[in-house]
PASEBA-1860 file (N, C-alpha, C; in nm, 3 decimals):
! residues 250
1> XXXXXXXX> 0.082/-0.120/0.000/0.000/0.000/0.000/0.086/0.125/0.000 ~ 0.189/0.124/0.083/0.280/0.239/0.089/0.357/0.255/-0.041 ~ 0.399/0.145/-0.097/0.475/0.147/-0.224/0.389/0.202/-0.337 ~ 0.267/0.155/-0.347/0.179/0.196/-0.457/0.148/0.345/-0.454 ~ 0.144/0.404/-0.336/0.102/0.544/-0.321/0.215/0.635/-0.278 ~ 0.335/0.578/-0.259/0.452/0.655/-0.215/0.422/0.731/-0.086 ~ 0.355/0.661/0.006/0.321/0.722/0.135/0.414/0.669/0.243 ~ 0.402/0.724/0.361/0.504/0.702/0.465/0.453/0.618/0.582
9> XXXXXXXX> 0.532/0.621/0.689/0.501/0.556/0.817/0.506/0.404/0.811 ~ 0.588/0.350/0.721/0.598/0.204/0.711/0.663/0.142/0.834 ~ 0.758/0.211/0.897/0.829/0.154/1.012/0.737/0.121/1.127 ~ 0.660/0.218/1.173/0.567/0.197/1.284/0.448/0.112/1.247 ~ 0.415/0.111/1.119/0.308/0.025/1.071/0.346/-0.122/1.086 ~ 0.472/-0.153/1.055/0.519/-0.292/1.067/0.545/-0.332/1.212 ~ 0.588/-0.239/1.296/0.619/-0.277/1.434/0.495/-0.324/1.510 ~ 0.377/-0.274/1.471/0.255/-0.311/1.541/0.177/-0.424/1.473
17> XXXXXXXX> 0.227/-0.474/1.361/0.150/-0.571/1.282/0.120/-0.699/1.361 ~ 0.216/-0.747/1.438/0.193/-0.868/1.517/0.085/-0.846/1.623 ~ 0.085/-0.729/1.684/-0.016/-0.696/1.785/-0.155/-0.700/1.723 ~ -0.170/-0.637/1.607/-0.299/-0.635/1.539/-0.341/-0.776/1.497 ~ -0.246/-0.854/1.448/-0.277/-0.991/1.404/-0.335/-1.073/1.519 ~ -0.275/-1.060/1.637/-0.323/-1.136/1.753/-0.459/-1.084/1.798 ~ -0.474/-0.953/1.805/-0.602/-0.897/1.849/-0.717/-0.940/1.759 ~ -0.697/-0.930/1.629/-0.806/-0.956/1.536/-0.823/-1.104/1.500
25> XXXXXXXX> -0.732/-1.188/1.545/-0.746/-1.331/1.516/-0.820/-1.406/1.626 ~ -0.872/-1.334/1.725/-0.952/-1.405/1.825/-0.956/-1.344/1.964 ~ -0.864/-1.253/1.994/-0.863/-1.192/2.128/-0.985/-1.102/2.147 ~ -1.015/-1.021/2.046/-1.125/-0.926/2.057/-1.256/-0.986/2.009 ~ -1.363/-0.946/2.075/-1.498/-0.984/2.035/-1.550/-0.883/1.933 ~ -1.507/-0.900/1.808/-1.550/-0.812/1.699/-1.573/-0.897/1.574 ~ -1.669/-0.855/1.492/-1.692/-0.922/1.365/-1.772/-0.830/1.274 ~ -1.756/-0.844/1.143/-1.825/-0.755/1.049/-1.977/-0.762/1.057
33> XXXXXXXX> -2.029/-0.877/1.100/-2.175/-0.892/1.105/-2.235/-0.843/1.237 ~ -2.150/-0.791/1.326/-2.200/-0.742/1.455/-2.139/-0.605/1.487 ~ -2.129/-0.520/1.385/-2.065/-0.390/1.405/-2.146/-0.297/1.496 ~ -2.275/-0.321/1.509/-2.360/-0.238/1.593/-2.396/-0.304/1.725 ~ -2.338/-0.419/1.753/-2.365/-0.489/1.878/-2.310/-0.406/1.995 ~ -2.394/-0.363/2.088/-2.344/-0.281/2.200/-2.242/-0.353/2.287 ~ -2.239/-0.486/2.280/-2.144/-0.562/2.361/-2.015/-0.594/2.286 ~ -1.999/-0.541/2.166/-1.875/-0.565/2.091/-1.758/-0.498/2.163
41> XXXXXXXX> -1.641/-0.555/2.152/-1.522/-0.488/2.203/-1.490/-0.368/2.116 ~ -1.425/-0.269/2.177/-1.383/-0.149/2.103/-1.231/-0.150/2.087 ~ -1.186/-0.107/1.969/-1.043/-0.092/1.944/-1.015/0.048/1.892 ~ -0.909/0.110/1.945/-0.866/0.241/1.898/-0.720/0.234/1.859 ~ -0.692/0.273/1.735/-0.555/0.287/1.686/-0.516/0.432/1.710 ~ -0.459/0.460/1.827/-0.433/0.599/1.863/-0.327/0.662/1.775 ~ -0.222/0.586/1.742/-0.120/0.640/1.650/-0.170/0.624/1.507 ~ -0.263/0.712/1.472/-0.340/0.697/1.350/-0.261/0.704/1.222
49> XXXXXXXX> -0.138/0.757/1.228/-0.055/0.762/1.107/-0.006/0.623/1.066 ~ -0.024/0.525/1.154/0.016/0.388/1.122/-0.105/0.304/1.080 ~ -0.196/0.366/1.009/-0.323/0.303/0.976/-0.312/0.190/0.874 ~ -0.204/0.183/0.798/-0.199/0.085/0.688/-0.215/-0.058/0.739 ~ -0.143/-0.095/0.844/-0.158/-0.232/0.895/-0.291/-0.251/0.966 ~ -0.345/-0.144/1.023/-0.478/-0.150/1.085/-0.585/-0.176/0.980 ~ -0.580/-0.101/0.870/-0.675/-0.123/0.761/-0.660/-0.265/0.705 ~ -0.536/-0.310/0.692/-0.512/-0.445/0.640/-0.576/-0.551/0.730
57> XXXXXXXX> -0.562/-0.532/0.862/-0.624/-0.626/0.957/-0.776/-0.625/0.943 ~ -0.833/-0.506/0.929/-0.978/-0.496/0.911/-1.023/-0.564/0.782 ~ -0.945/-0.546/0.675/-0.981/-0.609/0.548/-0.972/-0.760/0.557 ~ -0.867/-0.812/0.619/-0.850/-0.956/0.632/-0.955/-1.016/0.724 ~ -1.008/-0.937/0.816/-1.115/-0.981/0.906/-1.251/-0.973/0.838 ~ -1.260/-0.904/0.725/-1.385/-0.896/0.651/-1.465/-0.769/0.670 ~ -1.407/-0.670/0.739/-1.478/-0.544/0.760/-1.484/-0.459/0.634 ~ -1.383/-0.472/0.550/-1.378/-0.394/0.426/-1.323/-0.482/0.314
65> XXXXXXXX> -1.347/-0.441/0.192/-1.304/-0.518/0.077/-1.154/-0.501/0.054 ~ -1.082/-0.613/0.051/-0.936/-0.611/0.040/-0.891/-0.546/-0.091 ~ -0.951/-0.586/-0.202/-0.910/-0.532/-0.332/-0.938/-0.382/-0.341 ~ -1.050/-0.340/-0.285/-1.084/-0.198/-0.286/-0.984/-0.118/-0.204 ~ -0.947/-0.173/-0.088/-0.846/-0.108/-0.004/-0.715/-0.090/-0.080 ~ -0.671/-0.196/-0.146/-0.544/-0.191/-0.218/-0.547/-0.088/-0.331 ~ -0.661/-0.070/-0.393/-0.672/0.023/-0.505/-0.693/0.167/-0.459 ~ -0.764/0.187/-0.347/-0.807/0.321/-0.310/-0.726/0.384/-0.196
73> XXXXXXXX> -0.641/0.307/-0.130/-0.566/0.363/-0.017/-0.490/0.490/-0.059 ~ -0.518/0.598/0.011/-0.451/0.727/-0.009/-0.467/0.783/-0.150 ~ -0.573/0.745/-0.218/-0.600/0.803/-0.348/-0.689/0.927/-0.332 ~ -0.675/1.021/-0.423/-0.754/1.143/-0.417/-0.904/1.111/-0.422 ~ -0.979/1.162/-0.325/-1.122/1.140/-0.318/-1.163/1.015/-0.242 ~ -1.065/0.934/-0.203/-1.095/0.811/-0.131/-1.114/0.838/0.018 ~ -1.191/0.750/0.084/-1.207/0.759/0.229/-1.102/0.678/0.304 ~ -1.015/0.610/0.232/-0.905/0.536/0.293/-0.788/0.630/0.315
81> XXXXXXXX> -0.806/0.720/0.412/-0.706/0.824/0.439/-0.576/0.764/0.492 ~ -0.472/0.848/0.495/-0.344/0.804/0.551/-0.342/0.815/0.703 ~ -0.447/0.869/0.760/-0.470/0.862/0.904/-0.607/0.800/0.926 ~ -0.625/0.735/1.040/-0.745/0.655/1.064/-0.873/0.739/1.054 ~ -0.970/0.688/0.978/-1.097/0.757/0.959/-1.213/0.671/1.007 ~ -1.301/0.731/1.088/-1.417/0.658/1.139/-1.523/0.636/1.030 ~ -1.502/0.692/0.910/-1.596/0.668/0.801/-1.586/0.525/0.749 ~ -1.480/0.456/0.786/-1.459/0.319/0.738/-1.521/0.217/0.833
89> XXXXXXXX> -1.574/0.108/0.781/-1.638/0.007/0.866/-1.540/-0.058/0.963 ~ -1.584/-0.074/1.086/-1.501/-0.136/1.188/-1.416/-0.040/1.266 ~ -1.415/0.088/1.226/-1.334/0.190/1.294/-1.421/0.266/1.393 ~ -1.376/0.273/1.518/-1.453/0.339/1.623/-1.424/0.489/1.635 ~ -1.302/0.530/1.597/-1.261/0.668/1.622/-1.158/0.713/1.519 ~ -1.177/0.831/1.463/-1.073/0.891/1.379/-0.956/0.934/1.467 ~ -0.834/0.902/1.425/-0.718/0.934/1.508/-0.602/0.983/1.423 ~ -0.499/1.027/1.491/-0.381/1.082/1.426/-0.333/1.207/1.497
97> XXXXXXXX> -0.426/1.272/1.568/-0.385/1.382/1.656/-0.339/1.318/1.786 ~ -0.209/1.304/1.801/-0.153/1.215/1.903/-0.188/1.258/2.046 ~ -0.216/1.157/2.129/-0.248/1.180/2.268/-0.396/1.171/2.298 ~ -0.480/1.156/2.197/-0.624/1.155/2.216/-0.683/1.016/2.233 ~ -0.624/0.917/2.169/-0.684/0.784/2.167/-0.697/0.722/2.304 ~ -0.592/0.728/2.385/-0.592/0.670/2.519/-0.701/0.732/2.606 ~ -0.711/0.865/2.618/-0.818/0.922/2.700/-0.958/0.884/2.652 ~ -0.979/0.878/2.521/-1.110/0.837/2.469/-1.137/0.691/2.506
105> XXXXXXXX> -1.036/0.606/2.495/-1.052/0.466/2.533/-1.091/0.453/2.680 ~ -1.029/0.533/2.765/-1.064/0.531/2.908/-1.209/0.574/2.928 ~ -1.252/0.673/2.853/-1.391/0.717/2.863/-1.488/0.609/2.817 ~ -1.453/0.539/2.709/-1.537/0.428/2.662/-1.547/0.319/2.769 ~ -1.434/0.287/2.831/-1.433/0.183/2.934/-1.519/0.223/3.053 ~ -1.510/0.349/3.092/-1.595/0.397/3.202/-1.742/0.393/3.161 ~ -1.771/0.429/3.037/-1.908/0.422/2.987/-1.965/0.282/2.996 ~ -1.883/0.182/2.964/-1.927/0.043/2.976/-1.963/0.011/3.120
113> XXXXXXXX> -1.878/0.052/3.213/-1.903/0.024/3.355/-2.032/0.090/3.402 ~ -2.051/0.213/3.365/-2.166/0.289/3.418/-2.297/0.250/3.351 ~ -2.290/0.206/3.227/-2.411/0.168/3.156/-2.453/0.024/3.184 ~ -2.358/-0.055/3.235/-2.387/-0.196/3.260/-2.381/-0.281/3.135 ~ -2.332/-0.224/3.023/-2.314/-0.300/2.899/-2.169/-0.347/2.894 ~ -2.144/-0.476/2.911/-2.004/-0.522/2.923/-1.932/-0.531/2.790 ~ -1.817/-0.468/2.782/-1.726/-0.486/2.669/-1.587/-0.442/2.713 ~ -1.486/-0.488/2.638/-1.348/-0.448/2.663/-1.305/-0.342/2.561
121> XXXXXXXX> -1.212/-0.259/2.603/-1.158/-0.155/2.516/-1.007/-0.175/2.502 ~ -0.960/-0.184/2.379/-0.818/-0.202/2.350/-0.769/-0.079/2.274 ~ -0.648/-0.034/2.306/-0.595/0.086/2.242/-0.445/0.073/2.224 ~ -0.397/0.090/2.102/-0.253/0.093/2.074/-0.205/0.237/2.072 ~ -0.100/0.264/2.149/-0.038/0.396/2.149/0.110/0.382/2.112 ~ 0.172/0.492/2.071/0.313/0.490/2.034/0.401/0.548/2.142 ~ 0.530/0.512/2.140/0.617/0.562/2.245/0.661/0.706/2.222 ~ 0.643/0.760/2.101/0.657/0.904/2.083/0.532/0.974/2.132
129> XXXXXXXX> 0.419/0.911/2.110/0.290/0.969/2.151/0.278/0.986/2.302 ~ 0.344/0.898/2.377/0.328/0.905/2.522/0.403/1.024/2.583 ~ 0.471/1.101/2.499/0.522/1.232/2.544/0.407/1.323/2.584 ~ 0.288/1.299/2.529/0.173/1.386/2.552/0.119/1.369/2.695 ~ 0.098/1.481/2.762/0.050/1.478/2.900/-0.087/1.417/2.917 ~ -0.170/1.423/2.813/-0.305/1.367/2.823/-0.303/1.218/2.853 ~ -0.199/1.148/2.809/-0.187/1.006/2.839/-0.166/0.981/2.988 ~ -0.088/1.067/3.051/-0.060/1.048/3.194/-0.181/1.084/3.279
137> XXXXXXXX> -0.262/1.179/3.235/-0.389/1.205/3.303/-0.479/1.083/3.291 ~ -0.481/1.021/3.173/-0.565/0.903/3.152/-0.517/0.785/3.236 ~ -0.385/0.774/3.256/-0.331/0.669/3.343/-0.388/0.680/3.484 ~ -0.390/0.802/3.536/-0.444/0.824/3.671/-0.595/0.799/3.675 ~ -0.664/0.849/3.572/-0.809/0.838/3.565/-0.854/0.691/3.563 ~ -0.789/0.612/3.477/-0.829/0.471/3.462/-0.804/0.391/3.588 ~ -0.692/0.418/3.655/-0.663/0.348/3.781/-0.763/0.389/3.889 ~ -0.794/0.517/3.896/-0.889/0.567/3.995/-1.025/0.498/3.982
145> XXXXXXXX> -1.067/0.473/3.859/-1.199/0.414/3.835/-1.194/0.263/3.815 ~ -1.077/0.204/3.840/-1.060/0.059/3.837/-1.115/-0.002/3.708 ~ -1.070/0.054/3.598/-1.122/0.013/3.467/-1.053/-0.115/3.420 ~ -1.095/-0.227/3.476/-1.034/-0.355/3.439/-1.081/-0.406/3.303 ~ -1.163/-0.326/3.235/-1.203/-0.359/3.097/-1.124/-0.277/2.995 ~ -1.016/-0.213/3.040/-0.932/-0.129/2.954/-0.793/-0.189/2.940 ~ -0.749/-0.208/2.815/-0.615/-0.261/2.786/-0.544/-0.165/2.692 ~ -0.436/-0.106/2.740/-0.352/-0.018/2.659/-0.228/-0.095/2.615
153> XXXXXXXX> -0.198/-0.088/2.486/-0.078/-0.154/2.433/0.017/-0.046/2.382 ~ 0.132/-0.036/2.444/0.235/0.058/2.400/0.325/-0.011/2.298 ~ 0.320/0.037/2.173/0.409/-0.014/2.069/0.544/0.055/2.088 ~ 0.626/-0.004/2.172/0.752/0.058/2.215/0.865/0.016/2.120 ~ 0.868/0.082/2.003/0.971/0.047/1.904/1.097/0.132/1.916 ~ 1.100/0.221/2.015/1.222/0.294/2.046/1.250/0.416/1.961 ~ 1.159/0.447/1.868/1.184/0.559/1.778/1.057/0.642/1.762 ~ 1.076/0.770/1.733/0.966/0.858/1.700/1.010/0.947/1.585
161> XXXXXXXX> 0.928/1.044/1.548/0.948/1.116/1.423/1.089/1.173/1.406 ~ 1.148/1.225/1.513/1.275/1.298/1.499/1.396/1.224/1.555 ~ 1.378/1.098/1.596/1.494/1.025/1.648/1.457/0.917/1.746 ~ 1.555/0.871/1.823/1.531/0.769/1.925/1.461/0.831/2.045 ~ 1.365/0.760/2.099/1.293/0.813/2.215/1.385/0.837/2.335 ~ 1.488/0.754/2.348/1.579/0.771/2.462/1.652/0.904/2.457 ~ 1.667/0.961/2.337/1.736/1.088/2.321/1.641/1.207/2.324 ~ 1.513/1.183/2.297/1.416/1.292/2.289/1.336/1.307/2.418
169> XXXXXXXX> 1.280/1.196/2.465/1.207/1.195/2.592/1.211/1.052/2.643 ~ 1.312/1.022/2.723/1.336/0.884/2.766/1.218/0.832/2.849 ~ 1.171/0.714/2.815/1.056/0.655/2.883/1.095/0.559/2.995 ~ 1.217/0.514/2.995/1.256/0.408/3.088/1.280/0.459/3.229 ~ 1.251/0.373/3.329/1.196/0.238/3.318/1.043/0.242/3.303 ~ 0.993/0.209/3.186/0.851/0.226/3.154/0.760/0.141/3.241 ~ 0.788/0.013/3.251/0.700/-0.077/3.326/0.687/-0.034/3.471 ~ 0.800/0.004/3.532/0.798/0.045/3.673/0.715/0.172/3.692
177> XXXXXXXX> 0.723/0.263/3.597/0.644/0.386/3.606/0.495/0.354/3.604 ~ 0.454/0.267/3.513/0.312/0.237/3.501/0.262/0.159/3.623 ~ 0.343/0.069/3.676/0.304/-0.004/3.797/0.281/0.092/3.912 ~ 0.359/0.200/3.918/0.341/0.300/4.025/0.207/0.371/4.015 ~ 0.147/0.367/3.896/0.013/0.424/3.876/-0.097/0.323/3.908 ~ -0.058/0.208/3.964/-0.151/0.104/4.008/-0.220/0.033/3.892 ~ -0.143/0.004/3.788/-0.192/-0.075/3.675/-0.136/-0.216/3.680 ~ -0.207/-0.308/3.618/-0.152/-0.440/3.587/-0.063/-0.423/3.464
185> XXXXXXXX> 0.065/-0.461/3.475/0.160/-0.435/3.367/0.220/-0.565/3.316 ~ 0.224/-0.579/3.184/0.293/-0.690/3.118/0.404/-0.631/3.031 ~ 0.528/-0.668/3.057/0.643/-0.617/2.983/0.694/-0.730/2.894 ~ 0.670/-0.720/2.762/0.689/-0.836/2.675/0.763/-0.798/2.545 ~ 0.798/-0.902/2.470/0.842/-0.886/2.332/0.716/-0.873/2.247 ~ 0.691/-0.754/2.197/0.568/-0.728/2.125/0.561/-0.784/1.985 ~ 0.667/-0.850/1.940/0.665/-0.919/1.811/0.663/-1.069/1.830 ~ 0.638/-1.115/1.953/0.631/-1.258/1.984/0.485/-1.295/2.007
193> XXXXXXXX> 0.432/-1.382/1.922/0.289/-1.415/1.925/0.246/-1.474/2.060 ~ 0.322/-1.569/2.112/0.282/-1.633/2.237/0.285/-1.535/2.353 ~ 0.386/-1.449/2.357/0.391/-1.350/2.465/0.274/-1.253/2.457 ~ 0.233/-1.218/2.336/0.115/-1.133/2.319/-0.011/-1.203/2.368 ~ -0.028/-1.329/2.331/-0.144/-1.406/2.376/-0.148/-1.415/2.528 ~ -0.033/-1.439/2.590/-0.026/-1.448/2.736/-0.061/-1.315/2.801 ~ -0.015/-1.205/2.742/-0.043/-1.073/2.798/-0.192/-1.040/2.791 ~ -0.256/-1.073/2.680/-0.400/-1.047/2.670/-0.480/-1.138/2.763
201> XXXXXXXX> -0.429/-1.257/2.789/-0.493/-1.345/2.886/-0.480/-1.287/3.027 ~ -0.364/-1.228/3.058/-0.345/-1.161/3.186/-0.445/-1.048/3.204 ~ -0.466/-0.972/3.096/-0.566/-0.864/3.099/-0.704/-0.918/3.133 ~ -0.745/-1.023/3.066/-0.880/-1.075/3.087/-0.899/-1.136/3.226 ~ -0.790/-1.179/3.287/-0.798/-1.240/3.421/-0.780/-1.139/3.534 ~ -0.741/-1.016/3.501/-0.713/-0.916/3.604/-0.842/-0.845/3.646 ~ -0.861/-0.828/3.775/-0.979/-0.761/3.827/-0.939/-0.634/3.904 ~ -1.018/-0.531/3.887/-1.006/-0.404/3.960/-0.887/-0.319/3.919
209> XXXXXXXX> -0.815/-0.357/3.814/-0.705/-0.276/3.763/-0.709/-0.274/3.610 ~ -0.680/-0.161/3.549/-0.660/-0.161/3.403/-0.527/-0.228/3.372 ~ -0.510/-0.270/3.247/-0.388/-0.339/3.205/-0.312/-0.257/3.102 ~ -0.181/-0.251/3.120/-0.092/-0.180/3.029/0.012/-0.279/2.980 ~ 0.015/-0.303/2.850/0.113/-0.394/2.791/0.226/-0.313/2.728 ~ 0.345/-0.326/2.784/0.464/-0.265/2.724/0.515/-0.363/2.620 ~ 0.480/-0.337/2.494/0.516/-0.427/2.385/0.645/-0.376/2.320 ~ 0.756/-0.435/2.358/0.886/-0.397/2.303/0.897/-0.452/2.162
217> XXXXXXXX> 0.895/-0.365/2.064/0.890/-0.406/1.924/1.008/-0.351/1.847 ~ 1.015/-0.387/1.718/1.119/-0.339/1.628/1.054/-0.255/1.519 ~ 1.097/-0.130/1.509/1.045/-0.046/1.400/1.087/-0.106/1.267 ~ 0.990/-0.121/1.176/1.019/-0.183/1.047/1.033/-0.333/1.053 ~ 0.973/-0.396/1.155/0.990/-0.540/1.178/0.964/-0.623/1.053 ~ 1.057/-0.712/1.023/1.039/-0.808/0.914/1.105/-0.769/0.784 ~ 1.148/-0.644/0.774/1.218/-0.598/0.652/1.354/-0.547/0.696 ~ 1.460/-0.617/0.658/1.593/-0.594/0.717/1.638/-0.449/0.708
225> XXXXXXXX> 1.623/-0.385/0.593/1.674/-0.249/0.577/1.584/-0.143/0.643 ~ 1.464/-0.183/0.682/1.375/-0.091/0.752/1.391/-0.099/0.904 ~ 1.440/-0.211/0.954/1.446/-0.230/1.099/1.541/-0.129/1.162 ~ 1.491/-0.061/1.267/1.566/0.042/1.341/1.614/0.155/1.250 ~ 1.543/0.179/1.141/1.585/0.280/1.045/1.483/0.394/1.043 ~ 1.522/0.509/1.098/1.429/0.622/1.110/1.379/0.672/0.975 ~ 1.456/0.649/0.871/1.416/0.693/0.737/1.275/0.647/0.703 ~ 1.240/0.527/0.748/1.111/0.470/0.709/0.998/0.506/0.804
233> XXXXXXXX> 1.024/0.606/0.889/0.910/0.671/0.953/0.837/0.755/0.847 ~ 0.914/0.808/0.755/0.859/0.900/0.655/0.864/0.850/0.511 ~ 0.936/0.744/0.484/0.963/0.705/0.346/0.889/0.578/0.305 ~ 0.859/0.569/0.177/0.809/0.446/0.117/0.924/0.379/0.042 ~ 0.918/0.248/0.024/1.027/0.181/-0.048/1.025/0.214/-0.197 ~ 1.145/0.221/-0.256/1.154/0.235/-0.402/1.135/0.098/-0.467 ~ 1.154/0.090/-0.597/1.125/-0.034/-0.669/1.208/-0.152/-0.617 ~ 1.337/-0.131/-0.604/1.424/-0.240/-0.559/1.398/-0.276/-0.413
241> XXXXXXXX> 1.377/-0.174/-0.329/1.349/-0.198/-0.188/1.217/-0.273/-0.171 ~ 1.119/-0.238/-0.251/0.990/-0.306/-0.243/1.005/-0.455/-0.278 ~ 1.077/-0.483/-0.383/1.099/-0.622/-0.424/1.168/-0.701/-0.313 ~ 1.268/-0.640/-0.251/1.340/-0.706/-0.143/1.248/-0.728/-0.022 ~ 1.168/-0.626/0.010/1.077/-0.636/0.124/0.979/-0.751/0.108 ~ 0.920/-0.762/-0.011/0.821/-0.868/-0.034/0.884/-1.006/-0.026 ~ 1.010/-1.017/-0.071/1.080/-1.146/-0.060/1.105/-1.181/0.086 ~ 1.149/-1.083/0.164/1.180/-1.109/0.305/1.053/-1.140/0.385
249> XX> 0.945/-1.073/0.354/0.821/-1.094/0.430/0.754/-1.228/0.401 ~ 0.793/-1.293/0.292/0.742/-1.427/0.265/0.790/-1.528/0.370
END
């Protein structure tokens, strides 16, 4: 999709792909034939600039037409924007203005509790995004209200738009910080399927605390020249790079 349209954000799109694959392959209670079910789980892709793998997951799950997505992604006049759009089926919230997804997810989780309609809320955030103070307010809010139906997944790939997070706004020790906010914390390899499954199981078994998964990932995961390469926060592969990427991803 990025190659066809010469669009960006391939690095962070790939780092979260395993997380999305696990969520949409059975962890979440969502399906195309129950999009209006009040008991459906909610998912928010807070780092909305990484929508390509999110849209792909939705298409493979049957929420949208795969061929249409491939043809219309980022085309003039299309609703398949380069940032997440709620106009598309299966999308709960338009995102891309960083720092908003987590607080909205907390509000949705509280709404579930107060309405008595049970559902879980899952939200992926980025480690550059967590520079935003609104996320830390949401951390306190969710713990205060014991939102055990809220699961935040930090795609901690170590990089953000202008460089390494450790050089711009160091997050470490991340897990210890979140535990101090009275959350259930899972610190895992976010590109390991079994560790992801175990973390989501921990979330579902935890009572009276929200869950925060520190998913340590690799930016550009699966494509050798993209891994840990800041260039591909903004760049699409050229012809030769695309050919190499598709071979490696097989």
